[in-house]
C-alpha positions in Angstrom: -0.2 0.1 0.0 1.6 3.4 -0.6 -0.5 5.8 1.3 -2.0 5.3 4.6 -5.6 4.4 5.0 -7.9 6.0 7.8 -9.9 3.4 9.4 -11.6 5.5 11.8 -11.2 9.0 12.9 -13.9 9.9 15.3 -14.8 13.3 13.7 -17.9 12.2 12.7 -19.2 10.3 16.0 -18.0 6.8 17.4 -20.5 4.8 15.4 -19.6 1.4 15.3 -17.7 1.2 18.4 -19.3 -0.7 21.6 -17.7 -1.3 25.2 -17.3 -4.5 26.1 -16.3 -6.3 29.5 -15.5 -9.3 31.3 -18.7 -9.1 33.1 -19.9 -11.1 29.9 -18.5 -14.4 31.4 -18.9 -13.6 35.1 -16.1 -10.9 35.8 -16.6 -7.7 37.8 -14.5 -5.2 35.6 -16.5 -1.9 34.6 -15.7 0.9 31.8 -17.4 3.1 29.5 -15.9 4.7 26.0 -16.9 8.2 25.5 -17.1 10.5 22.3 -15.1 13.5 23.3 -14.0 17.0 21.1 -12.0 19.1 22.6 -8.6 21.7 21.4 -9.3 20.6 17.6 -9.1 16.4 18.6 -11.9 14.3 18.5 -11.4 11.0 20.3 -13.0 8.0 22.0 -11.8 7.4 25.6 -12.0 4.4 27.1 -12.5 4.6 31.3 -12.6 1.7 33.6 -11.4 -0.1 36.8 -10.3 -3.3 35.7 -10.3 -6.4 37.8 -8.9 -9.7 37.8 -11.3 -10.9 40.2 -13.7 -13.8 39.7 -11.2 -14.9 36.8 -11.9 -11.6 35.1 -9.6 -8.6 33.9 -10.6 -7.1 30.3 -12.3 -3.9 29.6 -12.4 -2.7 25.9 -14.4 -1.1 23.1 -14.5 -2.6 20.0 -15.3 -1.9 16.4 -16.8 -4.5 14.0 -14.9 -3.8 10.2 -17.4 -2.4 7.4 -15.6 -3.9 4.6 -12.1 -6.2 4.6 -8.5 -4.5 5.1 -6.3 -5.3 1.7 -4.2 -8.5 2.4 -0.8 -6.1 1.2 -1.0 -3.8 4.6 2.1 -4.0 6.4 0.5 -2.2 9.9 -1.7 -0.5 11.8 -1.1 3.5 12.8 -2.6 4.9 16.5 -2.6 7.9 17.4 -3.1 8.0 21.5 -2.7 9.1 24.8 -3.3 7.9 27.8 -2.2 7.3 31.9 1.3 6.2 31.2 -0.3 2.3 31.3 0.3 -0.8 28.8 -3.2 -1.6 27.0 -3.5 -3.6 23.8 -5.2 -3.6 20.3 -6.7 -7.2 19.7 -7.9 -8.1 16.4 -10.5 -10.8 15.4 -10.2 -12.4 12.2 -13.2 -13.8 10.3 -13.9 -17.4 11.5 -12.4 -17.5 14.5 -13.6 -20.1 17.0 -14.3 -18.3 20.5 -14.4 -15.0 21.5 -10.7 -15.9 23.5 -9.6 -16.2 20.0 -7.4 -12.6 18.9 -4.3 -11.3 18.0 -2.8 -8.8 20.5 -0.5 -6.0 20.4 0.3 -4.0 23.5 1.6 -0.2 23.7 2.1 2.4 26.3 0.0 5.3 26.1 1.6 8.3 27.9 0.3 11.3 28.6 0.9 13.2 25.5 -0.8 12.7 21.9 1.3 10.1 20.2 1.7 8.0 16.9 1.9 4.4 17.7 3.3 2.4 14.5 1.9 -1.9 15.3 3.2 -4.0 12.6 0.7 -7.3 11.7 4.1 -9.2 12.4 4.0 -7.8 16.1 0.6 -9.4 16.5 0.2 -12.8 18.6 -2.3 -15.1 18.8 -4.1 -15.8 21.8 -4.2 -19.4 21.7 -2.6 -22.4 20.0 -4.9 -23.4 16.7 -4.8 -19.7 15.6 -2.2 -19.0 12.9 0.8 -17.6 14.1 0.9 -14.6 11.2 -2.3 -12.6 11.0 -3.8 -12.4 7.3 -5.1 -8.6 7.7 -7.8 -9.5 5.1 -9.0 -11.4 7.3 -9.3 -8.8 10.0 -13.4 -8.6 11.3 -12.8 -6.0 14.1 -10.3 -4.0 16.0 -10.5 -3.3 19.8 -8.6 -1.2 22.4 -8.3 -2.8 25.6 -7.5 -2.3 29.0 -6.5 -6.4 30.4 -4.6 -8.5 32.1 -4.3 -6.6 35.3 -5.9 -4.8 38.3 -5.8 -1.4 37.5 -7.6 2.1 36.5 -8.2 2.6 32.5 -7.6 5.6 31.0 -6.9 5.9 27.1 -7.7 7.8 24.4 -7.9 6.9 20.7 -8.0 9.6 18.1 -7.5 7.5 14.9 -6.3 4.4 13.9 -4.6 4.3 9.7 -3.5 1.6 8.2 -0.7 1.3 5.3 
């Protein structure tokens, strides 16, 4: 691909994004995603309390892609800021057998807006049985995730681009 393609940038709103917590499986984490517009930025802010109690441990904002990504795509580019914690992008693929089958890449979100590049080669499968490398054309959804440990989540996503 030659030029980056915007997947989402929130200038037109946050339609299609939904919040999912570990409460779907009996966990107790709580979270919300809020569309914010301030100082020239439109972004989705994911906040909440992530708890590993009762076998839980995640809060996420997920976006189902309306169309397939190009197979030759190489990376996702995020514009993010946060509270200095580690966050994740989870990619679900078409035909995944279980909700816990996804590909994951981590990033740190500091207090200032920053560009994060996540090559598709850096995403790791969540479970055995998934291919080691992700085919971008099979990606069905992208999720911004606070995961895996007890903490207060606060991460903002201004846009996602693809190259």
